[in-house]
C-alpha positions in Angstrom: 0.7 -7.6 25.8 2.4 -4.8 24.0 5.1 -3.1 25.2 5.0 0.6 26.0 7.3 1.5 23.4 5.4 -0.5 20.8 2.0 0.9 22.1 3.4 4.6 21.6 4.7 3.7 18.1 1.4 1.9 17.2 -0.5 5.2 18.2 1.9 7.7 16.5 1.5 5.8 13.6 -2.3 5.7 13.6 -2.4 9.6 14.2 0.1 10.2 11.5 -2.2 8.2 9.1 -5.0 10.4 10.3 -2.7 13.6 9.1 -2.4 11.8 5.9 -6.1 11.5 5.5 -6.7 15.1 6.4 -4.2 16.2 3.7 -5.5 13.8 1.1 -9.2 14.9 1.9 -8.3 18.6 1.3 -6.6 17.9 -1.9 -9.7 18.5 -3.9 -10.2 21.7 -2.0 -6.7 23.1 -2.6 -6.5 22.3 -6.1 -9.8 24.3 -6.9 -8.4 27.1 -4.6 -5.1 27.5 -6.7 -6.8 27.2 -9.9 -8.4 30.8 -9.3 -6.1 32.2 -7.1 -2.1 32.5 -7.2 -0.4 29.7 -5.2 1.6 31.7 -3.0 -0.6 34.3 -1.7 -3.0 31.2 -0.9 -0.1 29.9 1.1 0.1 33.1 2.9 -3.3 32.9 3.9 -3.3 29.5 4.7 -0.4 29.5 7.0 -1.1 33.1 8.3 -4.8 31.3 9.7 -2.7 28.7 11.0 -0.3 30.9 12.7 -3.3 32.8 14.4 -4.9 29.7 15.5 -1.6 28.1 17.1 -0.7 31.6 18.7 -4.2 31.5 20.4 -3.6 28.2 21.9 -0.1 27.9 22.6 1.8 31.3 22.3 2.6 31.5 25.8 4.9 28.1 25.3 7.3 30.2 22.6 9.2 31.0 25.4 10.3 27.6 26.5 12.0 27.3 23.3 15.4 29.3 23.6 17.4 30.4 20.6 18.2 27.0 19.5 14.4 25.7 19.8 13.8 28.8 17.5 16.4 28.0 15.3 15.3 24.5 14.8 11.9 25.5 14.1 13.0 28.1 11.4 14.9 25.2 9.6 11.9 22.9 9.7 9.8 25.7 8.4 12.4 26.5 5.7 12.6 23.0 4.3 8.6 23.1 4.4 8.4 26.1 2.4 11.0 25.0 -0.1 9.0 21.7 -0.6 6.3 23.8 -1.7 8.1 26.3 -3.5 10.1 23.8 -5.7 6.7 22.0 -6.5 5.2 25.1 -7.6 7.9 26.3 -10.0 8.5 22.5 -11.0 4.9 22.0 -12.3 5.2 24.9 -14.7 7.6 22.7 -16.9 6.6 19.2 -16.0 3.4 17.2 -15.9 1.1 17.0 -12.9 1.0 13.2 -12.8 5.3 13.1 -13.0 5.4 15.8 -10.3 3.1 13.8 -8.0 5.4 10.9 -8.4 8.5 12.8 -7.9 7.3 14.3 -4.8 6.3 10.9 -3.6 9.7 9.8 -4.0 10.6 11.6 -0.4 9.6 8.0 0.8 12.8 6.4 -0.7 15.0 10.1 0.3 13.9 9.7 4.0 15.8 6.5 5.0 18.9 7.7 3.3 18.9 11.0 5.0 18.0 9.2 8.3 20.8 6.9 7.7 23.5 9.8 6.9 22.1 12.5 9.2 20.6 10.7 12.2 22.6 7.3 12.1 19.4 5.4 12.1 19.4 2.6 9.7 16.0 1.3 8.5 14.7 -2.0 9.1 14.5 -4.7 6.5 10.6 -4.7 6.4 10.7 -0.9 6.3 13.2 -1.0 3.1 10.7 -3.5 1.5 7.8 -1.2 2.4 9.3 1.6 0.7 10.1 -0.3 -2.3 6.5 -1.2 -2.5 5.4 2.2 -1.8 7.6 3.4 -4.5 6.0 1.2 -7.4 2.9 2.1 -6.1 3.3 5.9 -6.3 4.3 5.2 -9.9 1.4 3.1 -10.7 -1.0 5.8 -9.2 0.7 8.7 -10.7 2.3 8.2 -13.8 0.5 8.1 -17.2 3.3 7.8 -19.5 5.9 10.3 -20.9 8.8 9.1 -18.8 11.4 11.5 -20.2 13.4 14.0 -17.7 12.3 17.5 -18.1 13.8 20.5 -16.3 10.7 20.8 -14.3 11.3 17.1 -13.1 14.8 18.2 -11.4 13.1 20.9 -10.0 10.4 18.8 -8.3 12.9 16.6 -7.3 14.3 19.4 -5.0 10.7 19.3 -3.5 11.0 15.7 -2.6 14.3 16.2 -1.2 12.8 19.4 1.1 9.8 17.5 2.3 12.5 14.4 3.1 14.4 16.9 5.2 11.4 18.4 6.8 10.6 14.7 8.0 14.0 13.9 9.0 14.5 17.3 11.0 11.2 17.0 12.8 12.6 13.6 14.1 15.8 15.2 15.2 14.4 18.2 17.0 11.0 17.1 18.2 12.2 14.9 21.1 14.0 17.8 23.0 11.8 20.5 22.2 8.1 21.4 23.1 6.1 20.1 20.1 3.3 22.8 19.8 6.0 25.8 20.3 8.3 24.3 17.5 5.0 23.8 15.1 4.5 27.4 16.0 7.6 28.6 14.6 7.9 26.5 11.3 4.1 27.5 10.6 5.3 31.5 10.9 8.4 30.7 8.9 6.4 29.3 6.0 3.9 32.3 6.4 6.4 34.9 6.1 8.5 33.0 3.3 5.3 32.9 1.5 4.5 36.3 1.8 7.7 37.3 0.7 7.6 35.3 -2.5 4.1 36.4 -3.4 5.4 39.9 -3.3 7.9 38.8 -5.8 5.5 36.6 -8.0 1.9 37.9 -7.5 2.1 41.8 -7.0 -0.3 43.1 -6.5 -2.4 40.7 -4.6 -5.9 39.6 -6.4 -8.7 40.2 -4.1 -9.7 36.5 -2.4 -13.2 35.4 -3.2 -15.5 34.0 -0.7 -14.3 30.4 -1.6 -10.8 31.2 -1.4 -11.2 32.7 2.0 -13.1 29.5 2.9 -10.4 27.1 1.6 -7.6 28.8 3.3 -9.5 29.1 6.6 -10.3 25.4 6.5 -7.0 23.9 5.4 -5.0 26.4 7.5 -7.0 25.2 10.8 -7.4 21.6 10.0 -4.5 20.6 7.4 -1.8 22.7 8.7 -2.1 23.8 12.4 -3.8 20.7 13.7 -1.8 18.1 10.8 1.6 19.8 11.6 1.1 20.3 15.5 0.0 16.4 15.4 3.0 15.3 13.4 5.5 17.2 15.3 4.2 15.8 18.6 3.8 12.2 17.8 6.7 11.6 15.4 9.1 11.3 18.4 7.7 8.2 18.7 8.3 6.4 15.7 10.9 6.4 12.9 11.3 9.1 10.0 11.1 6.1 7.6 8.0 5.0 9.2 6.6 8.4 9.0 7.5 8.7 5.1 5.9 5.6 4.5 2.6 6.5 6.3 2.4 9.9 4.4 3.0 8.0 1.1 -0.8 7.0 1.7 -1.7 10.8 1.1 -2.2 10.7 -2.6 -4.3 7.2 -1.9 -6.7 9.4 0.2 -6.5 12.1 -2.2 -7.7 9.8 -5.0 -10.4 8.0 -2.9 -11.6 11.7 -2.3 -11.2 12.8 -5.7 -13.4 10.1 -6.9 -16.0 10.7 -4.1 -16.1 14.7 -4.4 -14.6 15.6 -7.8 -16.1 12.6 -10.1 -12.7 11.3 -10.9 -12.3 8.0 -12.4 -11.1 4.7 -10.9 -8.6 2.7 -13.0 -6.9 -0.5 -12.6 -3.5 1.3 -12.3 -4.9 3.6 -9.6 -6.2 0.7 -7.7 -2.8 -1.4 -7.9 -0.7 1.7 -6.8 -2.9 2.5 -4.0 -2.9 -1.2 -2.7 1.0 -1.4 -3.1 1.2 1.9 -1.2 -0.8 0.4 1.6 1.0 -2.9 1.5 4.1 -1.1 1.8 3.1 0.7 4.9 1.6 -2.7 6.4 4.9 -4.7 5.5 6.8 -2.0 7.6 4.5 -2.4 10.7 4.2 -6.1 10.6 6.6 -8.0 12.9 8.0 -10.8 10.5 8.4 -13.3 13.4 7.5 -16.9 13.4 4.2 -16.5 15.1 3.3 -14.4 12.0 4.6 -17.0 9.6 2.4 -19.7 11.4 -0.7 -17.5 10.8 0.0 -16.9 7.0 0.8 -20.4 6.4 -2.4 -21.5 8.3 -4.8 -19.3 6.4 -3.1 -19.3 2.8 -3.4 -22.9 2.3 -5.0 -24.3 -1.0 -8.5 -24.7 0.5 -8.6 -21.1 1.8 -7.2 -19.5 -1.6 -9.6 -21.4 -3.3 -13.0 -19.8 -2.7 -11.9 -16.3 -3.1 -10.5 -17.3 -6.4 -13.9 -19.0 -7.7 -15.8 -15.8 -5.9 -13.7 -13.2 -8.2 -14.0 -15.4 -11.4 -17.6 -16.0 -11.0 -18.4 -12.4 -10.4 -16.2 -11.2 -13.2 -17.5 -13.8 -15.9 -21.2 -13.9 -15.0 -24.1 -11.7 -16.0 -25.1 -10.6 -12.5 -23.6 -10.9 -8.9 -26.5 -13.0 -7.9 -25.5 -15.8 -10.7 -21.8 -15.2 -9.8 -22.4 -15.6 -6.2 -24.2 -19.0 -6.7 -21.8 -20.4 -9.1 -18.7 -19.8 -7.0 -20.5 -21.0 -3.7 -21.7 -24.2 -5.8 -18.5 -25.0 -7.4 -16.8 -24.4 -4.1 -18.8 -26.7 -2.1 -18.6 -29.5 -4.7 -15.0 -29.2 -4.9 -14.5 -29.2 -1.2 -17.1 -31.4 0.2 -16.1 -35.1 -1.5 -12.2 -34.5 -0.9 -13.1 -33.2 2.6 -15.0 -36.7 3.7 -12.5 -38.7 2.0 -9.4 -37.5 4.1 -11.5 -37.4 7.2 -12.1 -40.9 6.7 -8.4 -41.6 6.2 -7.4 -39.3 9.0 -9.8 -41.4 11.2 -8.0 -44.8 10.1 -4.9 -43.2 10.5 -3.8 -43.5 7.1 -2.7 -39.9 6.7 -1.0 -38.0 9.4 -2.5 -34.7 9.0 -5.0 -32.7 7.1 -2.2 -31.3 4.9 -0.9 -34.6 4.1 3.0 -33.4 4.6 4.1 -36.7 4.2 4.8 -37.3 0.4 4.4 -41.0 0.5 0.9 -40.4 2.0 -0.2 -38.2 -0.9 0.2 -41.1 -3.4 -1.9 -43.5 -1.8 -5.2 -44.1 -3.5 -7.8 -42.3 -1.5 -5.6 -38.9 -1.2 -5.2 -39.3 -5.0 -8.9 -39.8 -5.7 -9.5 -37.0 -3.2 -7.2 -34.5 -5.0 -8.4 -35.4 -8.3 -12.0 -35.3 -7.5 -11.7 -31.9 -6.0 -10.6 -30.4 -9.7 -12.5 -33.0 -11.9 -16.3 -33.2 -10.6 -16.7 -29.4 -10.4 -15.2 -29.5 -13.9 -17.3 -31.8 -15.4 -20.5 -30.1 -13.7 -19.7 -26.6 -15.2 -19.0 -28.3 -18.6 -22.5 -30.1 -18.4 -24.5 -27.0 -16.9 -22.7 -24.5 -19.2 -20.8 -22.5 -16.4 -18.9 -19.3 -16.5 -16.1 -19.6 -18.8 -13.7 -18.3 -16.4 -14.6 -20.6 -13.7 -14.1 -23.8 -16.5 -10.8 -22.5 -17.1 -9.9 -22.3 -13.3 -10.9 -25.8 -12.9 -8.9 -26.9 -16.0 -5.9 -25.2 -14.5 -6.6 -27.2 -11.2 -6.9 -30.5 -13.0 -3.5 -29.9 -14.7 -1.9 -28.8 -11.3 -3.2 -31.8 -9.7 -1.9 -34.3 -12.5 1.8 -32.3 -12.7 1.7 -32.3 -9.0 1.3 -36.0 -8.5 3.9 -36.9 -11.1 6.5 -34.6 -9.2 5.4 -36.0 -5.8 6.5 -39.6 -7.1 10.2 -38.5 -6.6 10.0 -35.0 -4.9 8.0 -32.9 -2.6 7.2 -29.1 -3.5 5.2 -26.5 -1.6 1.4 -27.0 -2.5 0.7 -23.7 -0.5 2.9 -21.7 -2.6 2.0 -23.6 -5.8 -1.9 -23.0 -5.1 -1.4 -19.2 -4.4 0.7 -18.6 -7.2 -1.8 -20.1 -9.6 -4.7 -18.4 -8.2 -3.0 -15.0 -8.1 -1.7 -15.3 -11.7 -5.0 -16.5 -13.0 -6.8 -13.5 -11.6 -4.3 -11.0 -12.6 -4.2 -12.2 -16.1 -8.3 -12.4 -16.4 -9.2 -9.4 -14.3 -6.5 -6.9 -15.0 -3.7 -4.8 -13.5 -5.8 -3.4 -10.6 -5.3 -7.0 -8.9 -1.7 -7.4 -9.7 -0.6 -6.6 -6.2 -2.1 -10.2 -5.3 0.9 -11.6 -6.8 2.8 -10.2 -3.6 1.1 -13.2 -1.7 3.5 -15.7 -3.6 6.8 -14.3 -1.9 5.2 -13.9 1.4 3.5 -17.3 1.6 6.9 -19.1 0.3 8.6 -16.9 3.2 5.9 -18.2 5.8 6.3 -21.7 4.7 10.4 -21.7 4.8 10.2 -19.7 8.3 8.0 -22.5 10.0 10.3 -25.3 8.4 7.5 -26.8 6.5 9.4 -26.6 3.2 12.9 -25.9 2.2 13.7 -22.8 0.0 14.0 -24.9 -3.1 10.6 -26.6 -2.5 8.7 -23.2 -2.4 10.7 -21.8 -5.4 9.8 -25.0 -7.2 6.2 -24.7 -6.0 6.0 -21.1 -7.4 7.4 -21.8 -10.8 5.0 -24.7 -11.2 1.7 -22.5 -10.2 2.8 -19.8 -12.4 4.0 -21.9 -15.3 1.1 -24.4 -15.7 -1.5 -21.6 -15.3 0.1 -19.4 -18.2 0.0 -22.5 -20.3 -3.4 -22.8 -19.3 -4.1 -19.2 -20.0 -2.4 -19.6 -23.4 -4.1 -22.6 -24.6 -7.6 -21.1 -23.8 -6.5 -18.0 -26.0 -6.7 -15.5 -22.8 -3.0 -14.5 -23.6 
C-alpha cells in the first residue's frame, strides 16, 4: 500500500500533468490569436476573463488572505507576467525554436533556485530527470543556429521568471488559501498586461470574434482552471517535480500541432519528446531493489529480441503484414529450439537456471549448441528465403555476439543482459534513425539493475555494454550501413 504522502504527491503530479496538457493543447489557438492581435492586449483579455471567472467562484475567500497573502499573490503574479513579457520582447530578436528551448530551461533553473531559496535539495533521480528533459527540449525545439543573440539573453529572463513563479508558489501555497492566492496572481497579470498594452499597443485594435473566443477559452481553461489547480496541488509535490512535469508542455503542443495544425513529425521531435517523458518518469520511479529486479527480469535477451526483430522487419519490409510475418517467424525459430534444448538440460540438472548464470555451465555442449542455434538457424533461413536485409544483418550481428561471448566466457563472465540490450538499441538507432535514439538509455538502466541485484559487477556490465555496442558497430560497418 502506498503511504498517504506518496498518494498525495502522485495525485498532484497527475493533475499538474493535466495542466501541462491543457497548456499544450491551447498552444495552437494562442499562436493563431497573437498572429492577428497584439500580445499584451490579448493577455489582458485572457487574464481579464480568468479574473472574472475566479472572482465569481471564490471572491469571498480573498478576505482570508491578509496583507501577507496579498503580497505573496502579487509577487507570484509579477514573476508570471515577467515571464510572458521577457518572452514576447525576446522573440523580436531571436528564433522561435531557440526561444522555446531557452524558456524550457526553467526545468534546470528551478532545482537551483529551490536549493538556494527554499533549502530543498533535489533527489538524485530528479537531477537525472532534469538532464534528460533538458536534452529532450533541445532536440524538440532547436533547429540549428546555436549562436547567442541579444534576444536569447532576454528570453533567459523569461526562463528565470517562470522558474521563480514555480518556486514562489511552492513557498507560499502551503500556508495560504490556494484559490484566493490564484485570484491575486491572475489580477496582477491582468493589470500589468493592461499597463504594458497602453505602452506598446495604443490604441487597442478591435478584437475579432476569433480573438474573443480564444481569449475566453484560454482565460477560463488554460488560466483560471490551470493556475488554480497548480496553486492547489503544488503544495503536495516539489518544485523540481513541477518543473519536470511542465516540461511536457512542448510535447503536448507538438502533438496537438500535428493533429490540429498539420505540423510535420520529425525524428528529432520524437526523440526529444521521448526524452522529456523519460525525464519525468525517471524522477517519479523509486529506484529500489524491487525496481531493479523487475527491470532485470523483463530486459533479458529473450525479451529484447522480439521487439528488435519486429522493428527491423517492419522497417525493412514492403508491408506491415510481411514485416509482422518475418519477425514472428524468425523470432519463433530463434527461440523454439534453444528453449527445448535448455529445458531438457534444466530437467536433467545440467544447468542451474534458465539464464545459466554459472559461467562454466554455459560452455557445456548443449548450452553452446542452443546459443549458436538461436542465431545461426534463423540466419540460414533468412538467407535461403531472401528475407528482409535488416533482419539478416540483425542475425549476423547475433551470431558474432554469440561467438565473441563464448570466447570471453572461457576465462571471464560478462553481462549478457547488458550486451543484448546494447546491441539491440545500437542496431535499431543506427538503422531506423534519431527518433529511436532514446532507446539507448536502456543500456545504463539495465546495467544499474544488474549491479543493484548483485547479478553482475560494475566491470561485468560495462564490459557487456562495450561488447554489444562494439560488435554491432563492426557489423554495421561491414554491412555498409555506417
